[in-house]
N, C-alpha and C positions, 0 to 999 in steps of 0.2 A: 504494500500500500504506500502511495506517495502522498505526503501531507503538503498542502500548499500553505506557505506562510505569507504574511502580508508583503514581505520583500520579494517573494517569488511569484506573486500574482501578476498577471499581465497588466501593463499600463493601459488604461482606457484612453483612447484617442478618437478624434473625429477627422474626417476629410470632406472637402467641398467639391462636388461635381457641378460645375457652373459653365453654362454655354452663353455666349453673347447672342444677340438677335440674328447674326449672320450664321450661327451654328458652330463657331470656333469654341474650343475648350480652354478654360483658364488653367495655366500651369505656372508653377514657381520653380526656380532653380534653388535647391536647398543650400543654405549657408552652414548647416550643422549636420553632424552624423545623426542617424545613419543616412548614407546616401549623399554626403556633401558633394556639391557640384552637379548632381543629377537633377533632372526635371521630374516633378511630381505634381499631383493636385495639392492645393494648399490645405493646411490643417495642422493639428497638434494635439497635445495632451488635454484631457478634461481635468480641470482643477477639482479638488475635493468638494468645494462649495457650489459646483456648477452641474447643470444637466447638459446633455449633448447639444441642445439648441443654443444655450448661452456660450458654450465653448466654441462652437462653430462660428458664431457671429463675432466673438472676440478674436479668434485666430485669423479670420478673414480680414478684419480691420488691421491687425498687427502685421500680417504678411503682405497684404495687397493694397491697403488703403480703401477698400471697398466695404460698403455696408450691404448686407445681404438679408434676404428673407429666407429663413430656414424652411426646408421642404422635406419630403419623404425619404426614408431610408432606402438606399439603392442596394446595399449589401454590406457584408462584414468580411474583413480579411485579418489574418494573423501574420504579422511580419516580426519574427523573432520575439522579443518581449512585449510587443505592442499588439493590442486588440483594437482594430480600427473600424469604426462605423462610418461608412461613406454615405453622405446625404446629398440629394439634389438641392440646389439653392439658386436664387435669382438675385441679381444685383439690383438694388433700389437706390443707391447713391454712391458718390465718391469718384475719385480719379485713380486709375490703376497706377501703382508704383510698387517697387520692391521695398518691403518693410524690414523689420528687425530680424526675422529668421529667413530672409530670402536674399539671394544674390541678384535675382532678376525675376520679373513677372511679365507674362505676355499671354495673349490670346493666340491659339494655334489651330491651324487647319490640319486635316488628316495627313497630307503629304509631309508637312513639317514635323508633325508629331512622330512620324515613323523614322525621321532622320535624327532626332534628338537623343542624347544619352539619357535614357529614362531610368527612374527608380526600378529596382528589380521587380518583375512581375506586373508592372503597371499596364503595359500594352495588352497583355493577355486578359487581365482583369477587366479593363475598360471594354475590350471586345466581348468578353463573356457577358457583361452586364448591358451590352448594346447602348453604350453611352459615348461612343467615339464622336469626334467632330463630324458634322454633316457636310462640311465644305472642304 
């Protein structure tokens, strides 16, 4: 039998799957490990006093400068010690910029997405969930 301790429990995280009106997907280039320098959807850890919606809105503001409307759960992935719930969201305000945890941020079409150095498993996951850019 394996006992889970608080320190060995997976870290709860959220990610934002966000498309612009043209169908491009929002990506950030990670400034920190895991995946430093790789492109991924924006997101991060859920703080102890937050629910997933509050964490996603906060992380989007911190990483991209955008205010978003929290949407439905698309899926969950486990990446090492991280249990990530990825949610659809819609931009309601702000100007895109790379924030505190991002080296860069941009809207990507499908051809560009396939050429970028992506976080491990991201392209397969986005494909499986049918949330790739539509342009």
